[in-house]
C-alpha angles and dihedrals in degrees: 000000000000139000127263140165120280111306116255122267095210091092085106091068098097105019102161110028091112089067099049092090091054101087096061108073095213089068089066095049097085091045097112093062094042087205100129094044091196090190093067098055097064089043096059094091089057098054096049088051089056093046091048091052090050093043090121091064115117123236097029091164095063113198094016091056091045089050090055090050091050091052092051091047091051090053090049091051092047091051091050092046094051092047093048095049092053092042094047091054093047093047093048093051092044092046094052092044094048097034089228118160092197092054092047089050089054090049089055088047091055093046090052091048091050092052091047092053089055087054091050093050088052089052092054091055100039096046091062095061115124120253116268138183095281094042106034093168093053133242101287092124090063086089092061092048095052091044087056090052089050090054091051089050092052090051099046104033098032111027100036095044091050091054089049092052092049093050092046092051091054093049093046095053124207103307098117122112114251095205093103096048094091088059089048092051090050091052091050091049091054090044091054090054093048095044090046093054091051090048092051091054092050091048091051091053092048090050090052091051090048092051091050091049092046097238140104125272093252090055091046091053090051098045107017117135100225114083090179093061092044090052093050091048092049091048094049093046094050091043091057092046091045091053089052090052091049092048092051093045094050094044094049090046090054094046099044102024089228113133091198090083093058092043089052089052089054091049091049091050090050093048091048092052093046091052093049091047090052093051094047093046092050092052093046091048092055092049094047093050091052122276127202119236124258113303091234090058091046089054090050091053093047093048091048092053093044089050094060110107094226097049117088101178137003099216095183139001121194125182135179132182110236093179142319093298102024130075133174117219120187121176135174111212135183113215126210113263122258100060119121122218095267092050091049090053092048091050093051093048092048094048094047091047092051092047092051091051095048095041107030092182091062092088097148109057123168122180119189119194112217140163107250118220124209088261091052091052092049091050090048090055091049092049091049092050093047091049092050090051091049092050091049090052091049092050091050089050091050092050090050091051 
């Protein structure tokens, strides 16, 4: 789902066309098959009006657009994987040749990144599997699971090994020969170029997503839907910064002869990797547990439902992201009195159809008709006010970014 401006209030324009076919009895004859759906025909002018008003929304093509994003993300991951494999080999050879703990830490960093990119490629494929009996809502959350594994890999293989290398360098002292350090510095220079090119590609893709969503890059990084892309960007950013740390540590070690500089570089690389792993794991945890969609989108959904002529009160609205292109929406609504059972069914079908057309990612929609009590109405007003305040805070944050 994507963000738009406030949903239109002209949903009231044709409130009762679905019931105009009711007086003639023949219109009810085909009711058992539900094939003609007479209620949808009069409503068609209303849905295009809504879609026209929301024409500025990104991703109007739904799954096709998401498929294109997945293809671009896969290319980004492949580029990062190729760069990391070459760099890991070069760093390992250079580290052994130079006896540099900082360079060996960077080699472990690149190995961890390479393994994580394999995880992310697996997530792109496995998350697209069709729903089945055991997983009726699909496999969209596979992405969050594999992103969590990638975070664990960064922590264990990158962060812990870097701390080990730093501690070993301090205990070994400064007896190593510096003759191979020029080779090591050259390897790190080439690594910085390769890692930088991968980072630039990831940044370009994030900028494209941010432009489509109508927000800044900082906001896209905070609230973007693709954990795979965020993981690649985090890996490339930390890889570039880690190479800079290693370069400084090795150079200062060569100039001063003090191994503490290189050991400090290893510790800094380890701390950086542990922090990134923590952030990625925290995001994946929230998504695996079950995370609501963006508050702006929740307000759009609520306003759309409240704008329907047959709906009196939206007593509750629950959402959960099931994947990058799948969202569950469950709402309890109180209808105005005077509708018979057939009219209620027609209203629910029409509303769900319109929601699915406006928000293609809302592929699991459940509407429950209930009688709202005075307490329910008061709580609905409180929820609406709290949601408006949350959206205002998000918009202020986006403008600040």
